[in-house]
KOLTOR-959821 format. One record per residue (C-alpha): residue number from 1; residue in three letters; chain; x, y, z. Coordinates in nm, 2 decimals. Layout:
<NUM ALA A <X Y Z>> ...
# end
This chain:
<1 MET A <-0.01 0.00 -0.01>> <2 ARG A <0.11 0.35 -0.07>> <3 LYS A <0.18 0.56 0.24>> <4 LEU A <-0.04 0.86 0.13>> <5 ASN A <0.05 1.21 0.24>> <6 ALA A <-0.21 1.40 0.49>> <7 THR A <-0.41 1.55 0.18>> <8 PHE A <-0.47 1.21 0.01>> <9 LYS A <-0.52 1.03 0.36>> <10 LYS A <-0.82 1.25 0.41>> <11 ILE A <-0.96 1.19 0.07>> <12 ASP A <-0.91 0.82 0.10>> <13 TYR A <-1.07 0.81 0.44>> <14 VAL A <-1.40 1.02 0.32>> <15 LEU A <-1.43 0.81 0.00>> <16 ALA A <-1.40 0.48 0.21>> <17 ILE A <-1.67 0.61 0.42>> <18 ILE A <-1.90 0.72 0.15>> <19 MET A <-1.87 0.40 -0.02>> <20 VAL A <-2.03 0.20 0.28>> <21 LEU A <-2.30 0.47 0.36>> <22 PHE A <-2.40 0.48 -0.01>> <23 THR A <-2.47 0.10 0.01>> <24 ILE A <-2.64 0.15 0.34>> <25 THR A <-2.86 0.42 0.19>> <26 SER A <-2.94 0.21 -0.13>> <27 ILE A <-3.13 -0.04 0.11>> <28 PHE A <-3.39 0.20 0.19>> <29 TYR A <-3.37 0.41 -0.12>> <30 PRO A <-3.32 0.17 -0.41>> <31 ILE A <-3.12 0.29 -0.71>> <32 GLU A <-3.12 0.15 -1.06>> <33 PRO A <-2.88 -0.15 -1.07>> <34 TRP A <-2.63 -0.05 -1.34>> <35 LEU A <-2.60 0.30 -1.18>> <36 PHE A <-2.58 0.16 -0.81>> <37 ARG A <-2.30 -0.10 -0.92>> <38 GLY A <-2.13 0.13 -1.13>> <39 THR A <-2.10 0.41 -0.85>> <40 HIS A <-1.97 0.14 -0.61>> <41 LEU A <-1.71 0.01 -0.86>> <42 THR A <-1.60 0.37 -0.95>> <43 ILE A <-1.53 0.45 -0.56>> <44 ALA A <-1.34 0.13 -0.55>> <45 LEU A <-1.12 0.20 -0.85>> <46 ILE A <-1.05 0.55 -0.71>> <47 LEU A <-0.94 0.39 -0.39>> <48 VAL A <-0.73 0.13 -0.56>> <49 PHE A <-0.54 0.38 -0.77>> <50 LEU A <-0.47 0.60 -0.48>> <51 ASN A <-0.36 0.35 -0.25>> <52 MET A <-0.18 0.08 -0.46>> <53 PRO A <0.11 0.18 -0.68>> <54 ALA A <0.15 0.02 -1.03>> <55 ARG A <0.48 -0.13 -0.90>> <56 LYS A <0.52 -0.32 -0.57>> <57 SER A <0.87 -0.16 -0.52>> <58 GLU A <0.95 0.03 -0.18>> <59 GLN A <1.01 0.33 -0.36>> <60 ALA A <0.67 0.34 -0.52>> <61 LYS A <0.51 0.26 -0.17>> <62 GLU A <0.70 0.54 0.00>> <63 LYS A <0.57 0.82 -0.25>> <64 GLY A <0.30 1.00 -0.07>> <65 THR A <0.10 1.11 -0.40>> <66 PRO A <-0.05 0.92 -0.71>> <67 THR A <0.14 0.92 -1.03>> <68 ILE A <0.03 1.10 -1.35>> <69 ILE A <-0.09 0.75 -1.46>> <70 ASP A <-0.28 0.69 -1.16>> <71 ALA A <-0.45 1.03 -1.18>> <72 ILE A <-0.54 0.96 -1.56>> <73 LEU A <-0.70 0.61 -1.45>> <74 ILE A <-0.91 0.79 -1.17>> <75 ALA A <-1.02 1.06 -1.43>> <76 LEU A <-1.11 0.78 -1.67>> <77 SER A <-1.30 0.57 -1.41>> <78 ILE A <-1.52 0.90 -1.32>> <79 SER A <-1.55 0.96 -1.67>> <80 VAL A <-1.68 0.65 -1.75>> <81 MET A <-1.95 0.66 -1.46>> <82 ALA A <-2.06 1.01 -1.58>> <83 TYR A <-2.12 0.90 -1.92>> <84 ILE A <-2.35 0.59 -1.79>> <85 TYR A <-2.54 0.85 -1.58>> <86 ILE A <-2.57 1.09 -1.88>> <87 GLU A <-2.66 0.83 -2.13>> <88 PHE A <-2.84 0.59 -1.92>> <89 SER A <-3.18 0.63 -2.07>> <90 GLU A <-3.07 0.54 -2.40>> <91 LEU A <-2.78 0.32 -2.31>> <92 ILE A <-2.99 0.06 -2.16>> <93 TYR A <-3.17 0.01 -2.51>> <94 ARG A <-2.86 -0.01 -2.71>> <95 VAL A <-2.61 -0.19 -2.51>> <96 GLY A <-2.52 -0.53 -2.65>> <97 ALA A <-2.73 -0.48 -2.96>> <98 ILE A <-2.66 -0.15 -3.13>> <99 PRO A <-2.37 0.04 -2.94>> <100 THR A <-2.26 0.34 -3.08>> <101 LYS A <-1.88 0.43 -3.14>> <102 MET A <-1.86 0.59 -2.81>> <103 ASP A <-2.03 0.31 -2.63>> <104 ILE A <-1.74 0.09 -2.76>> <105 ALA A <-1.47 0.34 -2.66>> <106 ILE A <-1.63 0.36 -2.30>> <107 GLY A <-1.65 -0.02 -2.27>> <108 ILE A <-1.29 -0.06 -2.38>> <109 ALA A <-1.18 0.21 -2.14>> <110 ILE A <-1.34 0.04 -1.83>> <111 ILE A <-1.23 -0.31 -1.93>> <112 VAL A <-0.87 -0.18 -1.92>> <113 ILE A <-0.92 -0.01 -1.60>> <114 VAL A <-1.07 -0.29 -1.42>> <115 LEU A <-0.81 -0.51 -1.55>> <116 GLU A <-0.52 -0.29 -1.44>> <117 ALA A <-0.72 -0.25 -1.09>> <118 SER A <-0.74 -0.64 -1.04>> <119 ARG A <-0.37 -0.66 -1.13>> <120 ARG A <-0.29 -0.42 -0.87>> <121 ALA A <-0.53 -0.58 -0.61>> <122 ALA A <-0.42 -0.95 -0.67>> <123 GLY A <-0.13 -0.99 -0.92>> <124 MET A <-0.12 -1.10 -1.26>> <125 ALA A <-0.30 -1.45 -1.21>> <126 PHE A <-0.66 -1.31 -1.24>> <127 MET A <-0.58 -1.07 -1.51>> <128 ILE A <-0.45 -1.32 -1.74>> <129 VAL A <-0.76 -1.54 -1.70>> <130 ALA A <-1.00 -1.25 -1.79>> <131 LEU A <-0.76 -1.17 -2.08>> <132 VAL A <-0.77 -1.53 -2.21>> <133 ALA A <-1.15 -1.53 -2.16>> <134 LEU A <-1.17 -1.22 -2.38>> <135 ALA A <-0.95 -1.35 -2.65>> <136 TYR A <-1.15 -1.68 -2.66>> <137 THR A <-1.45 -1.48 -2.77>> <138 ILE A <-1.27 -1.35 -3.09>> <139 LEU A <-1.05 -1.66 -3.13>> <140 GLY A <-1.30 -1.95 -3.06>> <141 LYS A <-1.40 -1.97 -3.41>> <142 TYR A <-1.04 -2.09 -3.50>> <143 MET A <-1.05 -2.37 -3.24>> <144 PRO A <-1.15 -2.73 -3.33>> <145 GLY A <-1.41 -2.95 -3.18>> <146 LEU A <-1.63 -2.89 -2.87>> <147 LEU A <-1.43 -2.57 -2.76>> <148 GLY A <-1.49 -2.39 -3.09>> <149 HIS A <-1.77 -2.12 -3.16>> <150 ARG A <-1.88 -1.91 -3.42>> <151 GLY A <-1.67 -1.61 -3.31>> <152 TYR A <-1.77 -1.28 -3.20>> <153 SER A <-1.65 -0.93 -3.33>> <154 ILE A <-1.47 -0.71 -3.09>> <155 ARG A <-1.78 -0.47 -3.11>> <156 ARG A <-2.01 -0.74 -2.99>> <157 THR A <-1.77 -0.85 -2.71>> <158 VAL A <-1.71 -0.51 -2.57>> <159 SER A <-2.07 -0.41 -2.58>> <160 TYR A <-2.18 -0.73 -2.40>> <161 ILE A <-1.91 -0.72 -2.15>> <162 PHE A <-1.98 -0.34 -2.09>> <163 SER A <-2.34 -0.43 -1.95>> <164 VAL A <-2.51 -0.58 -1.65>> <165 GLU A <-2.42 -0.91 -1.82>> <166 GLY A <-2.05 -0.84 -1.78>> <167 ILE A <-1.87 -0.60 -1.57>> <168 TYR A <-2.16 -0.46 -1.38>> <169 GLY A <-2.32 -0.80 -1.35>> <170 SER A <-2.41 -1.04 -1.07>> <171 THR A <-2.05 -1.06 -0.91>> <172 LEU A <-2.01 -0.71 -0.88>> <173 ARG A <-2.36 -0.69 -0.73>> <174 ALA A <-2.23 -0.94 -0.47>> <175 SER A <-1.95 -0.69 -0.38>> <176 ALA A <-2.18 -0.38 -0.40>> <177 THR A <-2.46 -0.54 -0.16>> <178 PHE A <-2.39 -0.84 0.05>> <179 ALA A <-2.01 -0.84 0.08>> <180 ILE A <-1.93 -0.47 0.17>> <181 LEU A <-2.17 -0.47 0.44>> <182 PHE A <-2.05 -0.80 0.61>> <183 ILE A <-1.68 -0.67 0.54>> <184 THR A <-1.81 -0.36 0.72>> <185 LEU A <-1.96 -0.58 1.01>> <186 GLY A <-1.63 -0.75 1.05>> <187 SER A <-1.45 -0.41 1.05>> <188 PHE A <-1.69 -0.30 1.31>> <189 MET A <-1.65 -0.61 1.54>> <190 LYS A <-1.27 -0.56 1.50>> <191 ALA A <-1.30 -0.18 1.60>> <192 PHE A <-1.48 -0.29 1.91>> <193 GLY A <-1.24 -0.57 2.00>> <194 ALA A <-1.35 -0.87 1.84>> <195 GLU A <-0.98 -0.98 1.77>> <196 LYS A <-0.89 -0.98 2.13>> <197 PHE A <-1.21 -1.16 2.22>> <198 PHE A <-1.15 -1.44 1.99>> <199 ASN A <-0.80 -1.48 2.08>> <200 ASP A <-0.87 -1.45 2.46>> <201 PHE A <-1.17 -1.72 2.43>> <202 SER A <-0.94 -1.95 2.22>> <203 MET A <-0.68 -1.92 2.46>> <204 ALA A <-0.92 -1.99 2.74>> <205 VAL A <-1.08 -2.28 2.59>> <206 SER A <-0.77 -2.48 2.44>> <207 GLY A <-0.45 -2.32 2.56>> <208 HIS A <-0.42 -2.56 2.85>> <209 THR A <-0.48 -2.87 2.64>> <210 ARG A <-0.19 -3.09 2.47>> <211 GLY A <-0.02 -2.88 2.24>> <212 GLY A <-0.25 -2.59 2.34>> <213 PRO A <-0.12 -2.32 2.11>> <214 GLY A <-0.20 -2.53 1.80>> <215 LYS A <-0.55 -2.56 1.89>> <216 VAL A <-0.56 -2.20 1.99>> <217 ALA A <-0.47 -2.12 1.63>> <218 VAL A <-0.73 -2.34 1.48>> <219 LEU A <-1.01 -2.21 1.71>> <220 ALA A <-0.91 -1.85 1.65>> <221 SER A <-0.85 -1.88 1.28>> <222 ALA A <-1.18 -2.04 1.25>> <223 LEU A <-1.38 -1.75 1.44>> <224 PHE A <-1.17 -1.48 1.27>> <225 GLY A <-1.15 -1.62 0.92>> <226 SER A <-1.50 -1.66 0.87>> <227 ILE A <-1.57 -1.30 0.90>> <228 SER A <-1.24 -1.15 0.74>> <229 GLY A <-1.31 -1.27 0.41>> <230 HIS A <-0.95 -1.33 0.30>> <231 ALA A <-0.74 -1.63 0.38>> <232 ALA A <-0.42 -1.48 0.35>> <233 GLY A <-0.53 -1.18 0.55>> <234 ASN A <-0.66 -1.40 0.81>> <235 VAL A <-0.29 -1.57 0.85>> <236 ALA A <-0.12 -1.22 0.88>> <237 THR A <-0.40 -1.12 1.16>> <238 THR A <-0.40 -1.42 1.38>> <239 GLY A <-0.07 -1.59 1.28>> <240 THR A <0.13 -1.28 1.42>> <241 PHE A <0.07 -1.43 1.78>> <242 THR A <-0.04 -1.80 1.71>> <243 ILE A <0.26 -1.90 1.51>> <244 PRO A <0.53 -1.78 1.75>> <245 MET A <0.33 -1.94 2.03>> <246 MET A <0.33 -2.28 1.86>> <247 LYS A <0.70 -2.26 1.81>> <248 ARG A <0.78 -2.15 2.16>> <249 ILE A <0.62 -2.48 2.28>> <250 GLY A <0.82 -2.70 2.04>> <251 TYR A <0.62 -2.71 1.70>> <252 LYS A <0.85 -2.70 1.40>> <253 SER A <0.83 -2.37 1.23>> <254 SER A <0.72 -2.49 0.91>> <255 PHE A <0.45 -2.71 1.09>> <256 ALA A <0.31 -2.40 1.28>> <257 GLY A <0.30 -2.20 0.96>> <258 ALA A <0.12 -2.49 0.79>> <259 VAL A <-0.13 -2.51 1.09>> <260 GLU A <-0.24 -2.14 1.06>> <261 ALA A <-0.24 -2.15 0.69>> <262 ALA A <-0.48 -2.45 0.67>> <263 ALA A <-0.70 -2.32 0.95>> <264 SER A <-0.72 -1.98 0.79>> <265 ALA A <-0.83 -2.12 0.45>> <266 GLY A <-1.10 -2.31 0.63>> <267 GLY A <-1.25 -1.99 0.75>> <268 GLN A <-1.37 -1.92 0.40>> <269 ILE A <-1.61 -2.23 0.42>> <270 LEU A <-1.73 -2.18 0.78>> <271 PRO A <-2.09 -2.01 0.82>> <272 PRO A <-2.23 -1.79 0.90>> <273 VAL A <-2.03 -1.56 0.70>> <274 MET A <-1.81 -1.81 0.49>> <275 GLY A <-1.57 -1.52 0.41>> <276 THR A <-1.82 -1.32 0.21>> <277 VAL A <-1.78 -1.58 -0.09>> <278 VAL A <-2.11 -1.70 0.00>> <279 PHE A <-2.26 -1.39 -0.12>> <280 VAL A <-2.12 -1.44 -0.47>> <281 MET A <-2.25 -1.80 -0.46>> <282 ILE A <-2.60 -1.66 -0.40>> <283 GLU A <-2.56 -1.46 -0.72>> <284 LEU A <-2.45 -1.73 -0.93>> <285 THR A <-2.69 -1.99 -0.80>> <286 ALA A <-3.01 -1.81 -0.69>> <287 ILE A <-3.00 -2.04 -0.38>> <288 PRO A <-3.10 -1.88 -0.07>> <289 TYR A <-2.82 -1.78 0.19>> <290 GLN A <-2.99 -1.98 0.49>> <291 ALA A <-2.97 -2.28 0.26>> <292 ILE A <-2.61 -2.25 0.17>> <293 MET A <-2.53 -2.18 0.53>> <294 VAL A <-2.68 -2.50 0.65>> <295 ALA A <-2.54 -2.69 0.40>> <296 GLY A <-2.19 -2.57 0.46>> <297 LEU A <-2.20 -2.62 0.83>> <298 ILE A <-2.12 -2.98 0.86>> <299 PRO A <-1.85 -3.01 0.60>> <300 ALA A <-1.68 -2.71 0.75>> <301 LEU A <-1.68 -2.86 1.11>> <302 LEU A <-1.56 -3.21 0.96>> <303 TYR A <-1.26 -2.98 0.79>> <304 TYR A <-1.16 -2.83 1.12>> <305 LEU A <-1.19 -3.15 1.31>> <306 ALA A <-0.94 -3.29 1.05>> <307 VAL A <-0.70 -2.98 1.13>> <308 PHE A <-0.75 -3.01 1.50>> <309 LEU A <-0.67 -3.39 1.52>> <310 MET A <-0.35 -3.33 1.30>> <311 VAL A <-0.24 -3.07 1.56>> <312 ASP A <-0.31 -3.31 1.83>> <313 PHE A <-0.12 -3.61 1.66>> <314 GLU A <0.17 -3.38 1.60>> <315 ALA A <0.17 -3.29 1.97>> <316 ILE A <0.16 -3.65 2.08>> <317 ASN A <0.45 -3.71 1.85>> <318 LEU A <0.65 -3.42 2.01>> <319 LYS A <0.52 -3.48 2.36>> <320 LEU A <0.40 -3.12 2.40>> <321 CYS A <0.20 -2.98 2.69>> <322 GLY A <-0.03 -2.70 2.69>> <323 LEU A <0.03 -2.35 2.87>> <324 PRO A <-0.03 -2.33 3.25>> <325 LYS A <-0.38 -2.22 3.34>> <326 ASP A <-0.25 -1.93 3.54>> <327 GLN A <-0.09 -1.80 3.23>> <328 LEU A <-0.42 -1.82 3.03>> <329 PRO A <-0.74 -1.59 3.03>> <330 SER A <-1.05 -1.70 3.21>> <331 VAL A <-1.35 -1.83 2.99>> <332 LYS A <-1.60 -1.66 3.21>> <333 GLU A <-1.40 -1.32 3.19>> <334 SER A <-1.33 -1.37 2.82>> <335 LEU A <-1.72 -1.43 2.75>> <336 LYS A <-1.81 -1.14 2.97>> <337 GLU A <-1.59 -0.92 2.76>> <338 GLY A <-1.69 -1.02 2.44>> <339 SER A <-2.07 -1.10 2.52>> <340 PHE A <-2.18 -0.85 2.26>> <341 PHE A <-2.02 -1.01 1.98>> <342 ILE A <-2.21 -1.33 2.08>> <343 VAL A <-2.54 -1.12 2.08>> <344 ALA A <-2.45 -0.95 1.76>> <345 ILE A <-2.41 -1.28 1.58>> <346 ALA A <-2.72 -1.40 1.74>> <347 VAL A <-2.91 -1.11 1.58>> <348 LEU A <-2.78 -1.19 1.26>> <349 LEU A <-2.90 -1.56 1.27>> <350 PHE A <-3.24 -1.43 1.41>> <351 MET A <-3.29 -1.19 1.14>> <352 LEU A <-3.20 -1.46 0.88>> <353 PHE A <-3.37 -1.78 1.01>> <354 PHE A <-3.67 -1.64 1.22>> <355 LYS A <-3.75 -1.30 1.06>> <356 LYS A <-3.68 -1.41 0.72>> <357 SER A <-3.52 -1.06 0.64>> <358 SER A <-3.31 -1.00 0.33>> <359 VAL A <-2.94 -1.05 0.37>> <360 THR A <-2.85 -0.68 0.35>> <361 LEU A <-3.10 -0.57 0.61>> <362 ALA A <-3.00 -0.85 0.84>> <363 ALA A <-2.61 -0.71 0.81>> <364 VAL A <-2.74 -0.36 0.89>> <365 TYR A <-2.93 -0.48 1.20>> <366 THR A <-2.63 -0.66 1.30>> <367 ILE A <-2.39 -0.37 1.27>> <368 ALA A <-2.65 -0.15 1.45>> <369 THR A <-2.66 -0.40 1.73>> <370 VAL A <-2.27 -0.39 1.76>> <371 VAL A <-2.27 0.01 1.79>> <372 VAL A <-2.55 0.00 2.04>> <373 ILE A <-2.41 -0.23 2.27>> <374 GLY A <-2.05 -0.07 2.22>> <375 PHE A <-2.21 0.25 2.33>> <376 ILE A <-2.36 0.09 2.62>> <377 LYS A <-2.03 -0.07 2.73>> <378 VAL A <-1.81 0.22 2.64>> <379 LYS A <-2.02 0.50 2.78>> <380 ALA A <-1.82 0.75 2.57>> <381 GLN A <-1.96 0.92 2.28>> <382 LYS A <-1.65 1.04 2.12>> <383 VAL A <-1.47 0.70 2.17>> <384 VAL A <-1.78 0.53 2.01>> <385 LEU A <-1.79 0.76 1.72>> <386 LYS A <-1.43 0.71 1.67>> <387 LYS A <-1.51 0.34 1.65>> <388 VAL A <-1.80 0.39 1.42>> <389 LEU A <-1.59 0.58 1.18>> <390 GLU A <-1.31 0.33 1.22>> <391 GLY A <-1.55 0.05 1.14>> <392 LEU A <-1.71 0.24 0.82>> <393 TYR A <-1.36 0.33 0.69>> <394 GLY A <-1.25 -0.05 0.74>> <395 GLY A <-1.56 -0.16 0.53>> <396 GLY A <-1.48 0.06 0.23>> <397 ARG A <-1.12 -0.03 0.26>> <398 GLY A <-1.17 -0.40 0.28>> <399 THR A <-1.40 -0.38 -0.01>> <400 MET A <-1.16 -0.15 -0.22>> <401 LYS A <-0.97 -0.47 -0.36>> <402 LEU A <-1.29 -0.69 -0.40>> <403 ALA A <-1.49 -0.47 -0.64>> <404 PRO A <-1.26 -0.46 -0.91>> <405 LEU A <-1.19 -0.85 -0.86>> <406 THR A <-1.57 -0.93 -0.90>> <407 ALA A <-1.58 -0.69 -1.20>> <408 SER A <-1.32 -0.88 -1.36>> <409 ALA A <-1.50 -1.19 -1.27>> <410 GLY A <-1.79 -1.05 -1.45>> <411 ILE A <-1.57 -1.04 -1.75>> <412 VAL A <-1.51 -1.41 -1.73>> <413 ILE A <-1.88 -1.48 -1.66>> <414 GLY A <-1.99 -1.25 -1.94>> <415 VAL A <-1.76 -1.46 -2.17>> <416 VAL A <-1.89 -1.79 -2.04>> <417 THR A <-2.25 -1.66 -2.09>> <418 LEU A <-2.18 -1.53 -2.44>> <419 THR A <-1.98 -1.83 -2.58>> <420 GLY A <-2.17 -2.13 -2.37>> <421 ILE A <-1.81 -2.24 -2.29>> <422 GLY A <-1.94 -2.36 -1.95>> <423 VAL A <-2.19 -2.62 -2.10>> <424 LYS A <-1.91 -2.71 -2.38>> <425 LEU A <-1.65 -2.79 -2.11>> <426 GLY A <-1.91 -3.00 -1.92>> <427 ARG A <-1.96 -3.21 -2.22>> <428 PHE A <-1.59 -3.23 -2.26>> <429 LEU A <-1.54 -3.36 -1.89>> <430 VAL A <-1.82 -3.63 -1.94>> <431 LEU A <-1.67 -3.73 -2.27>> <432 ILE A <-1.32 -3.79 -2.12>> <433 SER A <-1.45 -3.94 -1.81>> <434 GLY A <-1.70 -4.18 -1.99>> <435 GLY A <-1.97 -4.03 -1.79>> <436 HIS A <-1.86 -4.19 -1.45>> <437 LEU A <-1.89 -3.97 -1.15>> <438 PHE A <-1.56 -4.04 -0.97>> <439 PRO A <-1.32 -3.95 -1.26>> <440 ILE A <-1.54 -3.63 -1.32>> <441 LEU A <-1.50 -3.53 -0.97>> <442 PHE A <-1.13 -3.61 -0.96>> <443 VAL A <-1.07 -3.40 -1.29>> <444 ALA A <-1.28 -3.13 -1.15>> <445 MET A <-1.09 -3.12 -0.82>> <446 ILE A <-0.76 -3.09 -1.01>> <447 LEU A <-0.89 -2.81 -1.24>> <448 SER A <-1.05 -2.60 -0.95>> <449 SER A <-0.73 -2.63 -0.77>> <450 ILE A <-0.51 -2.50 -1.08>> <451 LEU A <-0.77 -2.25 -1.18>> <452 GLY A <-0.75 -2.09 -0.81>> <453 MET A <-0.37 -2.10 -0.78>> <454 GLY A <-0.26 -1.73 -0.71>> <455 MET A <-0.61 -1.59 -0.66>> <456 SER A <-0.81 -1.50 -0.33>> <457 THR A <-1.09 -1.71 -0.26>> <458 ILE A <-1.37 -1.51 -0.46>> <459 PRO A <-1.21 -1.48 -0.79>> <460 ALA A <-1.07 -1.85 -0.75>> <461 TYR A <-1.43 -1.96 -0.67>> <462 VAL A <-1.59 -1.76 -0.98>> <463 VAL A <-1.36 -1.91 -1.22>> <464 ALA A <-1.39 -2.25 -1.09>> <465 ALA A <-1.78 -2.21 -1.09>> <466 SER A <-1.80 -2.09 -1.42>> <467 VAL A <-1.56 -2.36 -1.59>> <468 VAL A <-1.61 -2.65 -1.36>> <469 ALA A <-1.96 -2.66 -1.19>> <470 PRO A <-2.16 -2.67 -1.50>> <471 ALA A <-1.97 -3.01 -1.59>> <472 LEU A <-2.09 -3.16 -1.25>> <473 ILE A <-2.44 -3.02 -1.29>> <474 GLU A <-2.44 -3.18 -1.65>> <475 VAL A <-2.38 -3.54 -1.49>> <476 GLY A <-2.67 -3.50 -1.25>> <477 ILE A <-2.52 -3.34 -0.94>> <478 PRO A <-2.75 -3.08 -0.78>> <479 VAL A <-2.65 -2.72 -0.82>> <480 LEU A <-2.56 -2.67 -0.45>> <481 PRO A <-2.34 -2.97 -0.39>> <482 ALA A <-2.17 -2.88 -0.73>> <483 HIS A <-2.09 -2.53 -0.63>> <484 LEU A <-1.98 -2.61 -0.27>> <485 PHE A <-1.73 -2.89 -0.43>> <486 VAL A <-1.55 -2.63 -0.65>> <487 LEU A <-1.56 -2.37 -0.36>> <488 TYR A <-1.38 -2.61 -0.13>> <489 TYR A <-1.10 -2.68 -0.37>> <490 ALA A <-1.06 -2.32 -0.49>> <491 CYS A <-1.02 -2.23 -0.13>> <492 LEU A <-0.77 -2.50 -0.08>> <493 SER A <-0.58 -2.35 -0.38>> <494 THR A <-0.44 -2.06 -0.14>> <495 ILE A <-0.25 -2.33 0.06>> <496 THR A <-0.17 -2.57 -0.23>> <497 PRO A <0.18 -2.56 -0.41>> <498 PRO A <0.33 -2.45 -0.63>> <499 ILE A <0.15 -2.11 -0.57>> <500 ALA A <0.01 -2.11 -0.23>> <501 ILE A <-0.04 -1.75 -0.09>> <502 SER A <-0.17 -1.82 0.25>> <503 SER A <0.12 -2.11 0.31>> <504 PHE A <0.37 -1.85 0.18>> <505 THR A <0.22 -1.57 0.40>> <506 ALA A <0.26 -1.82 0.70>> <507 ALA A <0.60 -1.92 0.61>> <508 SER A <0.71 -1.54 0.62>> <509 ILE A <0.58 -1.51 0.98>> <510 ALA A <0.70 -1.84 1.08>> <511 ASP A <1.06 -1.78 0.93>> <512 ALA A <1.03 -2.12 0.74>> <513 PRO A <1.08 -2.26 0.41>> <514 PRO A <0.79 -2.15 0.18>> <515 MET A <0.74 -2.48 0.00>> <516 GLU A <0.78 -2.69 0.30>> <517 THR A <0.51 -2.51 0.48>> <518 ALA A <0.29 -2.52 0.17>> <519 PHE A <0.33 -2.91 0.14>> <520 LYS A <0.24 -2.97 0.52>> <521 ALA A <-0.04 -2.73 0.49>> 
# end
């Protein structure tokens, strides 16, 4: 991240807060989807180009002001959105059908901007996938067999991608509605001390057991990982205290890093929030949030049971003891201190399962609960106001990288819809597997892991869901199990060699060999 000077820090701060307040306002005063999602994306793009330099060098990060290129990209982002607002009444009728030359120019501009923003946010991997997808629409007519299609002109491709079927489609909607609110909820909980509660509670419950710090890492990463929305980010957050503790009692550094990486990756499949990827799944499958949450609970618990047992077996092998109880927090005291986080989660579940409210409204009520109970507990208006602003700012900043990634995912989804490649790949997998279930699942597992390499959870899932899930559905697997299947392996790609972001992050904290840590994870 760039170390902004005072002026740009203020701009960054205000924009991030506006981004969240804009979403909350739209719940009560709905805005036309294209305009709503476009405004969300534009603010995110400005934040990305303000905060993330084109190059990752220390010199670029130290520079406190955006470069001329950043300023041009910000100006273009605003210009695209202004064009959509000005031309909207006519644009909705001609996009994808009879676009003007200006429509095409604006479409090319937003595609380039979004791809560059996604490169800065998550590296080259997802940008390359999106570029390959775009090339396929034009060059597919030259491909033989099942993968070939009649081919689409640049004009047709750009017009289709520059619409609510592409960049401004369902994946961006997930970022602009559900994800930003739950990221904000996580930010509010963090501002009011959730990290300390999760850590203290985990220490109190399991710190005294055999190999205790390893089990603390599993529990703390599960609790915090579900709301953090980013496996590598979770490693960086909880790993800074769990990994040194594990090393201190005798776990090998690579094993300590592997435990944290595996536990953090699992947070992305743990209800109720499932690392916010659940909201993209809602958009792609049209399955209710409650159904996905219930279906995901038992597999997630089994995953953590497996990680927990591996930690225990290693503790037996190394004859490791837990920490003395007098060095650990009290369960009663930790629950007393963090009770309002439990109340907030209870409110979320009550709104979803008993009141049957929308996911967005449930998130807003839960955020309000954290603020109200936090105010009762803190009893200082200035402190509470500071924490509220901190929570809003964290929500906007946390969504900053997600929005361009989901917009880039929209490019991939648009290409899949336009060309029908998802169905064709499904037929291809059925063909090479002879229609047998196990070979199809095995190939799907490998493909999901490969497609997810180098990506964070949401883009990894989107690519796998676009390419692999249709094949599983083609052979008769129901939609929800098919999407959960590819989600699990997309998540595991963050800890799987050769490109394992979460494992490498944990290895750097543990001062362990990266590949050894990744293989153990």
